[in-house]
N, C-alpha and C positions, 0 to 999 in steps of 0.2 A: 245414638250410640250409648249404650249403658255399660256400667262397670259392675261386673259380677264377681262375687266371692263364691268359690266352689270348694267343697270338702271332698277329698278323695280317700278311698281305701284301696290298698293293693297288696298282693302277695309278691314280695320282692325276690322270690327264689330265682326266677328266670330273667330278672332285670339286672343290668349292669349299673345299678344305682338310679337315682332320680334324674340327674342332670343330663341333658342331651350331649351326645358324643359323636365324633366322626364315625366311629365303628362301635357296634354293640347296641343291644336293645335296651332302651331306657323308658322310664315312666313318662318323662316330659315329651319324648318323641311320639309315644302312643297317644297321649292326650292331644297334642297339636295336630296329629294326623286326623284324629276323630273330629276335631273342631273344623278343620279345613273341609272335611267331607260334608259338613252342614252349612258351608258358606263363609266361615271365618277367614279373613284375609290379612290378619296381622302377622307379625314375624315371630313373636315369642310371648309365652305366658310368664307371669311372675309367681314365685313360690315362697312359702314361709321358710323353707330350708331345704337342704339336700340330704337325702338318705343314701347310704353306701350300698354297694352291691350286696344283695341278699337280705337287706333290712326291709321290714314291712311297715305298713302304716294303716291306721284306721281313721286318722284325723289330719292328714296333710291338707294344707290350704293353699289354693292358687287363686289368682285373679286374672280376668280376661276382659278386654274391651270388645263388645260385640253388639251389632245392630240387630239383635233378635227381636222379632215382632210378636212373639207369643209368650206364654206364661213361663215362669221359672221352672215349674214342674215339667213342662214340655221340653225345655232346654236340657234338663237333667236326663230325660228319657232319650232325647235325640243323640246326646253325646254317648250315653251308655250303649245305644244300638250300634255304635261304630267303634266300640272299644273291645279289646280282647278279654277273655274271661277272667284274667288275673288282675284287672284294675276296673274300678267302678266309681262313678260319681255318687256320693251319698246325699248331697244337698246343694242347692243353688239359691243364692239370694242376691238381689240388687243392693249395692252399697254406695256410699258417697265416693266421689272421685278421688278424694285424698286418702282413702283406705289403702294400705299397703300390707300384703300378707306377712312380710318379714318385719318391717320397721314399726308397724302398728301393734305388733304382738307384745304383750306384757309377760308372758310365760309360755313354756312348752312342757309337756308331760310325756315322758318315755316310760315304757314298761319292758322289763326283761324277764323272760321265762326260762326256768331250768328245772331239771329233775335229777334225783340221785339214784343211779342204778349201775350195777356192775356190768350188766349185759346190754349190748346195743339194742336200741328200739327204733328201727328205721322210720316208722310212721311218726312217732312222737318227735324224733330228732329233726324233722323238717321245720318245726316251729319252736324248738326249745334246745337248750344245751344240756347234754347228758354229762353229769359230773360224778366222778368217783375218785377217791373215797367220799363218802357223804359229808355234806357241810352242815354244821350245827346251825339251826335257825336262831337260837339265842345269840350266838356269836355274830351271825349276819346282822341281826337287828342292832346289836351293840355297835358294830362298825358303821352302820348306816347313820346312827345318831351323830357321829362326828361330822357328817357332811353338811348338815343344816347350818345355814349362815353364809356369810360372805368370805370367800377364801381364794387363794391363789391356786388354781388347778393346773399349773404348768407341768406337774409330774404326770398328769392324766390325759393331756391332750394339747394339740397345737391350735393356735388361732387360725381362722380361715383366711386372714390377710396377714402377710409378713409384717412383723412388728406390732401386731394387734395385742390388746390386753388379754391376759389369762385369768383375770379376776372375774368370778361368776358368783351369783347369789342363788343359793338353793333354799327354796321355801319349805320343802318337805322331802323326806327320803325314808323309805321303809320297805321291809320284806314282809310278805304275807303268804299264807298257804291257800292255794286254790286246787282242790282235789288232792292229787298226789304231786302237784307242782309247787315250786317256790317261785314267787314273782316279786321282783324288785321294781318299785315305782318311785320315780324321782321327778320333782317339779322344780324348775329353775327358770331364771330370767333368760338364759341362753346357755348354749353348750359348745365346748371346743370340739375339734375334730377327733373322733374316736373316744371322747371323754366318758360316755356312759359305759362303753364296753370295757374300758380300762378300769373303771370303778367297780364293775361287776367282777372282773378277774381278781382284783385286789381283795375284795370282800370274800370271794370264794376261798382264797388262800387263808384268810382269817378264819373262815368257817371250818376249814380243814386243819386248823391249828398249826399252820405253817408260818403264820404271823400272829402277833398280838393285836387286839383291836385298837389299842392306843397308838400303834405305829402309823395308822392312817392319818392321825392328827399331825404328825411330823411331816408327812408328805404334802399336807395342805399349808405348810408354813411359808412356801415360796422359796425356801432355801434349796429344795431339791429340784434342780433345773432340768435334769435328764428325765425323759419319759420312762415310766416303768415298763418292763418287758411284757407283762401279761396282757393279752387282748382276748376277751371273750368272743366267740364266733358270732357272726352277724345274724343268724337265723332266729335267735331268741329275742331280738330287739324289735320293738314296735314304737313308732311315733304315734301316740294315742290321741293327743289333743294339742291344739295351739289356742292359747287364751288371749282375749283382747280386752278384758276388763281389769281394773286395778285390783291388786292383791295386797292384803295386809301383811305386815311383817317385813 
């Protein structure tokens, strides 16, 4: 029996999130069904984290115990042959038994894509948030600068376990231009529930001059215990990478 680390990519549009549910189509259920079709007999996979309904991934990580007798490339191909078109294994490697996709991780990287347009763009809006009035890139970048460091993010998300800490460390946060899109990339040790989407919503308000950039600093003081109201839609968000090596800073 070997311990495999598997990297997944999926289009979250038609999934009710990653985690298996009694009702609704989920990424976990699709993966487990594909594994059972090739002889896997365990009860559950482990994952680096959960993504919400409508959220995508290019670098979700799972582990599975499996007595596969062939190469890791053949395992990748066998799983993919049994998966629907909107989810695919990108890579498979054998890892030590003590590797855990969640607890072994040192950081996670998310990317959020948006564009500014007054008119609806149905094709683009499947994977990005259309924002209007337009948000200033300079103001977005200024707001993102306040996020780097160790802060109390209780205004932006809830812990996954009741009573859990809301302190998180952000290694990097920045906005960049990709074609006609604006992309927010954030790298942190861990994230609260809905944290990235609330951070994006708040920064967009700053970019639209509805808030001042320095106001985000006050929301990170830990004194603001109520969640902010804004929540960016899920389709712009991608879990792009889970990192397992030490980071500086």
